[in-house]
RODO-2510 file (C-alpha; in nm, 4 decimals, decimal comma):
residues 482
     n   res          X          Y          Z
     1     m     4,4173    -2,4137     5,4601
     2     t     4,5871    -2,4067     5,1596
     3     q     4,4805    -2,1874     4,8713
     4     e     4,5792    -2,2310     4,4772
     5     s     4,4888    -2,0459     4,2196
     6     g     4,2281    -1,8121     4,3597
     7     t     4,0069    -2,0922     4,4885
     8     e     4,1321    -2,1591     4,9198
     9     h     4,0830    -2,5253     5,0253
    10     l     3,9879    -2,6217     5,3900
    11     r     4,1174    -2,8968     5,5399
    12     n     4,0773    -3,0848     5,8699
    13     f     4,2305    -2,9314     6,2021
    14     v     4,3516    -3,2248     6,3585
    15     n     4,5822    -3,2971     6,6917
    16     g     4,6645    -2,9519     6,6452
    17     e     4,7192    -2,9218     6,2612
    18     y     4,5788    -2,8600     6,0081
    19     v     4,5294    -3,2261     5,7632
    20     d     4,4509    -3,3854     5,4761
    21     t     4,1355    -3,6136     5,4101
    22     a     4,2253    -3,9798     5,3394
    23     d     4,1034    -4,0057     5,0319
    24     g     4,1218    -3,6490     4,9359
    25     a     3,7665    -3,5703     4,8578
    26     r     3,5805    -3,2331     4,8811
    27     a     3,2517    -3,0205     4,8078
    28     d     3,2276    -2,7056     4,6848
    29     l     3,1533    -2,4039     4,9211
    30     v     2,9043    -2,1482     4,8035
    31     d     2,8810    -1,7486     4,8993
    32     p     2,5070    -1,7313     4,9717
    33     s     2,4763    -1,4192     4,9162
    34     t     2,6000    -1,4237     4,5575
    35     g     2,5195    -1,7965     4,4474
    36     k     2,9087    -1,8515     4,3863
    37     v     3,1580    -2,0863     4,4614
    38     f     3,4589    -1,9382     4,6869
    39     a     3,6087    -2,2223     4,8305
    40     t     3,6213    -2,6045     4,9255
    41     a     3,6663    -2,8084     5,2113
    42     a     3,7215    -3,1826     5,2947
    43     v     3,4385    -3,4342     5,3036
    44     s     3,5960    -3,6174     5,5802
    45     g     3,5176    -3,9988     5,5650
    46     a     3,5406    -4,2594     5,8627
    47     e     3,9084    -4,3028     5,8768
    48     d     3,9491    -3,9492     5,9138
    49     v     3,6626    -3,9224     6,1761
    50     d     3,8745    -4,2481     6,3399
    51     r     4,2230    -4,0273     6,2957
    52     a     4,0485    -3,7208     6,4929
    53     f     3,9090    -3,9394     6,7543
    54     k     4,2100    -4,1233     6,8759
    55     a     4,3824    -3,7503     6,8598
    56     a     4,0983    -3,6629     7,1049
    57     q     4,1529    -3,9970     7,3597
    58     n     4,5421    -3,9403     7,3316
    59     a     4,5452    -3,5939     7,4047
    60     f     4,1945    -3,6527     7,6866
    61     e     4,4594    -3,9444     7,8810
    62     g     4,7963    -3,7531     7,7775
    63     g     4,7123    -3,5397     8,0756
    64     w     4,3881    -3,2485     7,9941
    65     r     4,1951    -3,5098     8,1845
    66     d     4,4044    -3,4265     8,4873
    67     s     4,4520    -3,0179     8,4476
    68     t     4,3110    -2,8438     8,7342
    69     p     4,0215    -2,6223     8,7021
    70     a     4,2255    -2,3463     8,7342
    71     e     4,4419    -2,4650     8,4792
    72     r     4,1249    -2,4444     8,2196
    73     q     4,0283    -2,1486     8,3127
    74     i     4,3417    -1,9790     8,2062
    75     a     4,3698    -2,1422     7,9051
    76     m     3,9765    -2,0543     7,8416
    77     n     4,0225    -1,6777     7,9066
    78     k     4,3420    -1,6797     7,7177
    79     f     4,2064    -1,8241     7,4172
    80     a     3,8799    -1,5806     7,4329
    81     d     4,1293    -1,3118     7,4619
    82     a     4,2744    -1,4332     7,1301
    83     v     3,9411    -1,4192     6,9578
    84     e     3,8498    -1,1193     7,0450
    85     e     4,1362    -0,9786     6,9185
    86     r     4,0954    -1,2006     6,5430
    87     a     3,7564    -1,0729     6,5774
    88     d     3,7824    -0,9449     6,2448
    89     e     3,8688    -1,2615     6,0749
    90     l     3,6633    -1,4373     6,2663
    91     v     3,3502    -1,2393     6,1218
    92     d     3,5094    -1,2042     5,7879
    93     a     3,4881    -1,5904     5,7880
    94     e     3,1358    -1,5889     5,9383
    95     v     3,0110    -1,3456     5,6713
    96     r     3,1734    -1,4995     5,3830
    97     n     3,0181    -1,8587     5,4888
    98     c     2,6834    -1,7443     5,5625
    99     g     2,6186    -1,3767     5,3630
   100     k     2,5373    -1,1947     5,7408
   101     p     2,5369    -0,8236     5,7448
   102     v     2,9194    -0,7398     5,8471
   103     g     2,7830    -0,4696     6,0849
   104     l     2,5452    -0,7144     6,2388
   105     t     2,7521    -0,9929     6,3168
   106     k     3,0164    -0,7747     6,4500
   107     s     2,8310    -0,5929     6,7072
   108     e     2,6094    -0,9150     6,7986
   109     e     2,7294    -1,2399     6,6831
   110     i     3,1157    -1,1481     6,8613
   111     g     2,9886    -1,0685     7,1630
   112     q     2,8010    -1,3724     7,2468
   113     v     3,0932    -1,5880     7,1246
   114     l     3,3143    -1,4163     7,3711
   115     d     3,0297    -1,4032     7,6932
   116     a     2,9833    -1,7693     7,6458
   117     l     3,3801    -1,8550     7,6842
   118     r     3,4506    -1,6679     7,9471
   119     f     3,1454    -1,7502     8,1129
   120     f     3,2559    -2,1288     8,0978
   121     a     3,6316    -2,0499     8,2300
   122     g     3,4608    -1,9118     8,5251
   123     a     3,2282    -2,2536     8,5332
   124     a     3,5286    -2,4382     8,5360
   125     r     3,5706    -2,3299     8,9064
   126     n     3,2803    -2,4058     9,0157
   127     l     3,2055    -2,7772     9,0538
   128     e     2,9105    -2,8863     9,2590
   129     g     2,8085    -3,2033     9,4629
   130     r     2,6598    -3,2817     9,7618
   131     a     2,8419    -3,2356    10,0573
   132     a     3,0922    -3,5074    10,1764
   133     g     2,9675    -3,6955    10,5190
   134     e     2,9157    -4,0012    10,7434
   135     y     2,5750    -4,1293    10,5787
   136     m     2,6032    -4,4616    10,6807
   137     a     2,7787    -4,5141    11,0086
   138     d     3,1371    -4,5919    11,0100
   139     h     3,1611    -4,4848    10,6686
   140     t     3,2289    -4,1760    10,4589
   141     s     3,1079    -4,0343    10,1674
   142     w     3,1931    -3,7677     9,9007
   143     i     3,1080    -3,7114     9,5041
   144     r     3,3345    -3,6561     9,2535
   145     r     3,2655    -3,4683     8,9367
   146     e     3,4477    -3,5756     8,6878
   147     p     3,5244    -3,5148     8,2603
   148     l     3,3190    -3,7360     8,0641
   149     g     3,6130    -3,7973     7,8299
   150     v     3,5731    -3,7027     7,4359
   151     v     3,2466    -3,6014     7,2998
   152     g     3,1543    -3,5737     6,9328
   153     q     3,0016    -3,2256     6,8259
   154     i     2,7682    -3,1339     6,5458
   155     t     2,6958    -2,7333     6,4731
   156     p     2,4548    -2,5915     6,2143
   157     w     2,4451    -2,3449     5,9310
   158     n     2,2598    -2,0929     6,0684
   159     y     2,5268    -2,0008     6,3389
   160     p     2,8401    -2,1834     6,3023
   161     m     3,0719    -1,9405     6,5097
   162     a     2,8274    -1,8961     6,7919
   163     m     2,7218    -2,2437     6,8082
   164     a     3,0588    -2,4138     6,8093
   165     a     3,1315    -2,1523     7,0931
   166     w     2,8346    -2,2837     7,3223
   167     k     2,9619    -2,6404     7,2359
   168     i     3,3607    -2,6468     7,2852
   169     g     3,2716    -2,3861     7,6121
   170     p     3,1359    -2,6197     7,8327
   171     a     3,3451    -2,9543     7,7015
   172     l     3,6918    -2,7640     7,7660
   173     a     3,6117    -2,6275     8,0981
   174     a     3,4864    -2,9886     8,2294
   175     g     3,8177    -3,1260     8,0598
   176     d     3,6573    -3,3022     7,7886
   177     t     3,8401    -3,3507     7,4745
   178     i     3,6097    -3,2588     7,1463
   179     v     3,5849    -3,3757     6,7849
   180     l     3,3134    -3,1073     6,6325
   181     k     3,1801    -3,1463     6,2707
   182     p     3,0455    -2,8116     6,1801
   183     s     2,7738    -2,7478     5,8912
   184     d     2,8750    -2,8801     5,5511
   185     t     2,8045    -2,5169     5,4158
   186     t     2,9923    -2,3573     5,6690
   187     p     3,2942    -2,4598     5,8131
   188     l     3,5104    -2,1493     5,7706
   189     s     3,4462    -1,9851     6,1403
   190     t     3,4646    -2,2935     6,3151
   191     l     3,8243    -2,4175     6,1721
   192     l     3,9651    -2,0630     6,2596
   193     l     3,8102    -2,0983     6,6174
   194     a     4,0279    -2,4431     6,6373
   195     e     4,3528    -2,2908     6,4706
   196     i     4,3311    -2,0323     6,7572
   197     a     4,2558    -2,2075     7,0381
   198     s     4,5948    -2,4800     6,9542
   199     e     4,7704    -2,1871     7,0692
   200     f     4,6606    -2,2419     7,4384
   201     f     4,5502    -2,6102     7,4517
   202     p     4,7526    -2,9207     7,3831
   203     a     4,7204    -3,0663     7,0586
   204     g     4,4146    -3,2869     7,0412
   205     v     4,1793    -3,1132     7,2816
   206     f     3,9830    -2,9188     6,9665
   207     n     3,9732    -3,0756     6,6508
   208     v     3,7413    -3,0151     6,3328
   209     v     3,6416    -3,2223     6,0656
   210     t     3,4412    -3,1120     5,7819
   211     g     3,1895    -3,3100     5,6064
   212     d     2,8450    -3,4048     5,5082
   213     r     2,5716    -3,6116     5,6716
   214     d     2,7534    -3,9197     5,6151
   215     t     3,0797    -3,7473     5,8074
   216     g     2,8283    -3,7084     6,0825
   217     r     2,7225    -4,0492     6,0809
   218     a     3,0725    -4,2009     6,1332
   219     l     3,1092    -3,8931     6,3968
   220     v     2,8176    -4,0206     6,5777
   221     d     2,8565    -4,4192     6,4872
   222     h     3,2254    -4,4182     6,6438
   223     p     3,2618    -4,6219     6,9446
   224     t     3,5017    -4,3047     7,1333
   225     p     3,2639    -4,0487     7,2398
   226     a     3,0471    -4,0377     7,5674
   227     l     2,8341    -3,8078     7,4780
   228     i     2,7130    -3,6520     7,1166
   229     s     2,5467    -3,2977     7,1229
   230     l     2,3731    -3,1980     6,8012
   231     t     2,2254    -2,8413     6,7019
   232     g     2,0064    -2,9217     6,4264
   233     s     1,7028    -3,0528     6,2727
   234     t     1,4481    -3,2518     6,4409
   235     r     1,5323    -3,4845     6,1796
   236     a     1,8604    -3,5355     6,2218
   237     g     1,8095    -3,5183     6,5942
   238     y     1,6036    -3,8578     6,5081
   239     e     1,8480    -4,0010     6,3509
   240     v     2,1450    -3,9391     6,6145
   241     a     1,8995    -4,0727     6,9139
   242     q     1,8904    -4,3592     6,6763
   243     a     2,2412    -4,4025     6,6028
   244     g     2,3490    -4,3606     6,9585
   245     s     2,1423    -4,5661     7,1733
   246     k     2,3140    -4,8620     7,0139
   247     d     2,5708    -4,8297     7,2683
   248     l     2,3925    -4,5837     7,5214
   249     k     2,6001    -4,3164     7,4109
   250     r     2,4957    -3,9718     7,6400
   251     l     2,2884    -3,7196     7,4094
   252     h     2,2576    -3,3377     7,4098
   253     l     1,9752    -3,2614     7,0877
   254     e     1,9046    -2,9340     7,0286
   255     l     1,6184    -2,8909     6,7275
   256     g     1,3785    -2,7413     6,5762
   257     g     1,1700    -2,4668     6,6825
   258     k     0,8213    -2,2760     6,6242
   259     a     0,8447    -2,0032     6,8840
   260     p     0,4320    -1,8608     6,9528
   261     v     0,3744    -1,4890     7,0302
   262     i     0,1121    -1,4207     7,2290
   263     v     0,0089    -1,0667     7,1812
   264     f    -0,3474    -0,9848     7,3992
   265     d    -0,5471    -0,6871     7,3710
   266     d    -0,3822    -0,4816     7,6672
   267     a     0,0005    -0,4732     7,4630
   268     d     0,1426    -0,1780     7,3152
   269     v     0,0979    -0,2279     6,9588
   270     e     0,3711    -0,0621     6,8024
   271     k     0,6535    -0,1806     7,0261
   272     a     0,5344    -0,5486     6,9783
   273     a     0,5181    -0,5126     6,6249
   274     a     0,8957    -0,3524     6,6344
   275     g     0,9784    -0,6106     6,9273
   276     i     0,8502    -0,9264     6,7259
   277     a     0,9922    -0,8026     6,3947
   278     e     1,3614    -0,7745     6,5030
   279     a     1,3150    -1,1238     6,6450
   280     g     1,1320    -1,2535     6,3500
   281     y     1,3830    -1,1286     6,1092
   282     f     1,7060    -1,1130     6,2550
   283     n     1,9294    -1,3963     6,0721
   284     a     1,6834    -1,4351     5,8121
   285     g     1,4664    -1,6170     6,0282
   286     q     1,6865    -1,8798     6,0347
   287     d     1,6925    -1,9701     6,4311
   288     c     1,4750    -2,2017     6,6323
   289     t     1,3704    -1,9642     6,8849
   290     a     1,2604    -1,6614     6,6104
   291     a     0,9104    -1,5180     6,6740
   292     t     0,7350    -1,6558     6,4170
   293     r     0,3991    -1,7561     6,4754
   294     v     0,2070    -1,4983     6,6031
   295     l    -0,1611    -1,5428     6,8232
   296     a    -0,2989    -1,1913     6,8512
   297     a    -0,5793    -1,1188     7,0691
   298     p    -0,9247    -0,9995     6,8898
   299     g    -0,8716    -0,6472     7,0095
   300     i    -0,5422    -0,5696     6,8325
   301     h    -0,5180    -0,8223     6,5802
   302     d    -0,6010    -0,5702     6,2932
   303     d    -0,3854    -0,3113     6,4173
   304     l    -0,0833    -0,5432     6,4518
   305     a    -0,1080    -0,7801     6,1203
   306     a    -0,0875    -0,4027     5,9989
   307     a     0,2258    -0,2753     6,2239
   308     l     0,3953    -0,6163     6,1556
   309     a     0,3393    -0,5211     5,7614
   310     e     0,4434    -0,2088     5,7950
   311     q     0,7712    -0,3712     5,9716
   312     a     0,8204    -0,5839     5,7360
   313     r     0,7803    -0,3502     5,4303
   314     g     1,0762    -0,1213     5,5928
   315     t     1,2971    -0,4232     5,7053
   316     v     1,6249    -0,4383     5,4653
   317     t     1,7248    -0,7828     5,3120
   318     a     2,1006    -0,7065     5,1016
   319     p     2,4326    -0,8198     5,0620
   320     p     2,6567    -0,8169     5,3750
   321     s     2,8256    -0,4589     5,3049
   322     n     2,4799    -0,3020     5,2832
   323     p     2,4782    -0,0952     5,6122
   324     e     2,1141    -0,0950     5,5673
   325     a     2,0916    -0,4310     5,5831
   326     a     1,9114    -0,6045     5,8962
   327     y     1,9609    -0,9619     5,7379
   328     g     2,1156    -1,1181     5,4722
   329     p     2,0194    -1,4049     5,2296
   330     v     1,9183    -1,8101     5,3340
   331     n     2,2118    -1,9961     5,4132
   332     n     2,1344    -2,2710     5,0906
   333     a     1,9614    -2,2933     4,7434
   334     n     1,7605    -2,5925     4,9075
   335     q     1,6352    -2,3893     5,1909
   336     l     1,5197    -2,1106     4,9631
   337     a     1,3324    -2,3379     4,7418
   338     r     1,1858    -2,4570     5,0822
   339     v     1,1417    -2,1103     5,2360
   340     s     0,9730    -2,0384     4,8612
   341     g     0,7932    -2,3703     4,8832
   342     f     0,5852    -2,2800     5,2221
   343     l     0,4462    -1,9712     5,0582
   344     d     0,3822    -2,0851     4,6945
   345     r     0,1398    -2,3291     4,8887
   346     t    -0,0621    -2,0312     5,0621
   347     p    -0,4011    -2,1304     5,1002
   348     d    -0,7005    -1,9899     4,9928
   349     h    -0,8097    -1,8346     5,2794
   350     a    -0,4874    -1,6704     5,4160
   351     e    -0,3663    -1,3583     5,2993
   352     v    -0,0036    -1,2612     5,2288
   353     l     0,0339    -0,8705     5,3598
   354     a     0,3908    -0,8472     5,2957
   355     g     0,6779    -0,9954     5,0982
   356     g     0,6185    -1,3600     4,9755
   357     h     0,9035    -1,3460     4,7178
   358     r     1,2610    -1,3958     4,6396
   359     v     1,4738    -1,0527     4,6052
   360     g     1,6798    -1,0289     4,3337
   361     d     1,8145    -1,3305     4,0969
   362     e     2,1533    -1,3568     4,2517
   363     g     2,2268    -1,4918     4,5629
   364     y     1,9733    -1,6696     4,8334
   365     f     1,7265    -1,3501     4,9604
   366     y     1,3820    -1,4059     5,0447
   367     a     1,1640    -1,0609     5,1118
   368     p     1,0307    -0,9932     5,4990
   369     t     0,6891    -1,1697     5,4636
   370     v     0,3680    -1,1847     5,7008
   371     v     0,0597    -1,3859     5,6344
   372     s    -0,2488    -1,3617     5,8382
   373     g    -0,6148    -1,5367     5,8064
   374     l    -0,4365    -1,8681     5,8694
   375     r    -0,6010    -2,2003     6,0304
   376     q    -0,4323    -2,3673     6,3145
   377     g    -0,4035    -2,6655     6,0958
   378     d    -0,2078    -2,5261     5,8419
   379     e     0,1605    -2,6001     5,7916
   380     l     0,2479    -2,2343     5,7664
   381     v     0,1615    -2,2736     6,1556
   382     t     0,2133    -2,6082     6,2480
   383     d     0,5818    -2,6556     6,0514
   384     e     0,9269    -2,4915     6,1021
   385     i     0,9926    -2,2768     5,7671
   386     f     1,3208    -2,1658     5,8946
   387     g     1,2984    -1,8432     5,7054
   388     p     1,1979    -1,4304     5,6943
   389     v     0,8291    -1,5657     5,7668
   390     i     0,5944    -1,4524     6,0713
   391     t     0,2284    -1,5766     6,0470
   392     v    -0,0284    -1,4239     6,2801
   393     q    -0,3602    -1,5741     6,3587
   394     r    -0,6918    -1,4631     6,5642
   395     f    -0,7521    -1,6320     6,9085
   396     t    -1,0823    -1,5378     7,1087
   397     d    -0,9367    -1,6282     7,4459
   398     e    -0,6722    -1,6646     7,7167
   399     d    -0,7461    -2,0533     7,6996
   400     t    -0,7628    -2,0638     7,2795
   401     a    -0,4082    -1,8953     7,2698
   402     v    -0,2066    -2,0858     7,5268
   403     s    -0,3881    -2,4370     7,3613
   404     w    -0,3013    -2,3180     6,9758
   405     a     0,0439    -2,2111     7,0975
   406     n     0,0905    -2,5755     7,3003
   407     s    -0,0519    -2,7694     7,0104
   408     v     0,2514    -2,7673     6,7595
   409     e     0,5611    -3,0698     6,8038
   410     y     0,8212    -2,7636     6,9182
   411     g     0,8765    -2,6706     7,2760
   412     l     1,1866    -2,4414     7,2455
   413     a     1,0766    -2,0788     7,3376
   414     s     0,7508    -1,8477     7,3697
   415     s     0,6531    -1,5274     7,4111
   416     v     0,3598    -1,3282     7,6341
   417     w     0,2941    -0,9445     7,5381
   418     t     0,0552    -0,7768     7,8364
   419     r     0,0905    -0,5126     8,0556
   420     d    -0,1170    -0,7617     8,3134
   421     h     0,1382    -0,9201     8,5396
   422     a    -0,0459    -1,1939     8,6702
   423     r    -0,2240    -1,2647     8,3415
   424     a     0,2117    -1,2986     8,2131
   425     l     0,3225    -1,5352     8,5027
   426     r    -0,0081    -1,7208     8,4344
   427     v     0,0434    -1,7810     8,0976
   428     s     0,4040    -1,8300     8,1547
   429     r     0,3273    -2,1058     8,3751
   430     r     0,1027    -2,2944     8,1275
   431     l     0,3104    -2,2331     7,8328
   432     d     0,5335    -2,5894     7,7220
   433     f     0,8528    -2,4170     7,6259
   434     g     1,1713    -2,4443     7,7462
   435     c     1,1731    -2,0195     7,7428
   436     v     0,9267    -1,7745     7,7997
   437     w     0,9864    -1,4585     7,7302
   438     i     0,7301    -1,1625     7,8667
   439     n     0,7527    -0,8216     7,6391
   440     t     1,0367    -0,9027     7,4708
   441     h     1,1907    -1,1806     7,2452
   442     i     1,4740    -1,3813     7,1781
   443     p     1,7725    -1,1836     7,4197
   444     i     1,9987    -1,4911     7,5357
   445     t     2,2334    -1,4906     7,8519
   446     a     2,5088    -1,7361     7,9041
   447     e     2,3955    -1,7433     8,2604
   448     m     2,0598    -1,8984     8,1787
   449     p     1,9576    -2,2277     8,0019
   450     h     1,8900    -2,2414     7,6562
   451     g     1,6683    -2,5733     7,5336
   452     g     1,3957    -2,7137     7,4776
   453     f     1,0690    -2,9932     7,5123
   454     k     0,9477    -3,2589     7,3185
   455     h     1,0441    -3,2761     6,9770
   456     s     1,2927    -2,9599     6,9957
   457     g     1,5198    -3,2177     7,1974
   458     y     1,7044    -3,2140     7,5324
   459     g     1,9947    -3,1146     7,6955
   460     k     2,0820    -2,7347     7,7819
   461     d     2,3040    -2,5181     7,6199
   462     l     2,4634    -2,2331     7,8342
   463     s     2,4849    -2,1889     8,2448
   464     t     2,5596    -2,4044     8,4420
   465     y     2,3234    -2,6854     8,3512
   466     s     2,5405    -2,7449     8,0070
   467     f     2,8468    -2,7169     8,1834
   468     e     2,7132    -3,0445     8,4522
   469     e     2,5653    -3,2443     8,0765
   470     y     2,9696    -3,2530     7,9977
   471     t     3,0259    -3,4368     8,3685
   472     r     2,9916    -3,7341     8,5137
   473     i     2,8994    -3,8204     8,9021
   474     k     3,0876    -4,0438     9,0670
   475     h     3,0215    -4,1560     9,4671
   476     v     3,3419    -4,2963     9,6852
   477     m     3,2554    -4,4130     9,9901
   478     s     3,5617    -4,5031    10,2544
   479     y     3,4958    -4,7031    10,5724
   480     i     3,6433    -4,5167    10,8619
   481     g     3,6125    -4,7707    11,1003
   482     d     3,8533    -4,9578    11,3296
***
């Protein structure tokens, strides 16, 4: 990183140091809480991406692939300790990029980053495979679990710091080396993570290239990576899947979501409304698991809709320094226009119970919003808004609720709210989503997998399932006869 005339100029982090791009191309970074430029970042081209992959390949072949699980664990724990020591710097970087509330970023996100890194440090020493044995006469077979090699990773702008940790954790634990491209609007915290990591890992193990969609395409098209891991939109997932198929790259795609929240008549309405609002508005609703689509039983529909509207009116969106802020702005001007467009097109048969408008004329703030009276085919119900908008529909019976829940193209997360244990288990089995919460929505733990079905992609973040995706399985057989 360099600084000239009060403006910070971010550079790539390759082979253990900050480096300039080949052509010097740069793009502005905008603070979403003010709408003003606060820095510039390098826009990497194919030559820059190639440089990073060569560094990663050299680091892999130069010894990182031969590091022991214990060595990797030690390095990762030291890295996590340093992240904890420099937490305030990372929070500042995340807040500047995203406009998130300072207090929530410190209390909610730093802990997730540390937990992921420390979990995968432990996973490095927990390799699994079938027992060695004589599965054929005079032959002994055993399984080797090996690193994939070099991996390419692309992270989104909603949780740039946490999503980086979710990706680099299993890769480093497995013995892979990394070229990671953060979102073009939010590179700051990822570059700082790479800088911190360089104290504990060999040069070239963890590289960061910044840039735009063309940078991402260059990363996916490059022949070196054995796996491409993307967290992003379904549109981006289509493109990565098509490009990666050309040379049979492994893919991990964590894409969009449209989480249904089924609330039955026996649920505690006030507790449900409070939990749904928290899970729907956190991070300005910019979460693919956000509680955005409420399906309410007829006996509690009106009370729940009213309670959600009251929750919305009591939820504060404000700049990062405001301690009352439950969330900050949406990430960029295009996203603000997208969210506003959905509400501008609200059909006549629906009613906006709260919000539905921009807040202020500086930055990209949008009011906490509740819309009721929607029909199953309305775009507010079927399409991912990725903003602080909760919709409410009335269902007639359990079968209808499950059918409506499963009818969208996404399959990432969902929740069921009821006091009936048998019903909760029955509905959780029928829901076509990678995660089902019961009487809660949005908690995540490193020990459990995160990932979806259908157009929400495939593959898992977190847990040993994610770790396994960054390894390959080799069968070795030895003749032991005379």
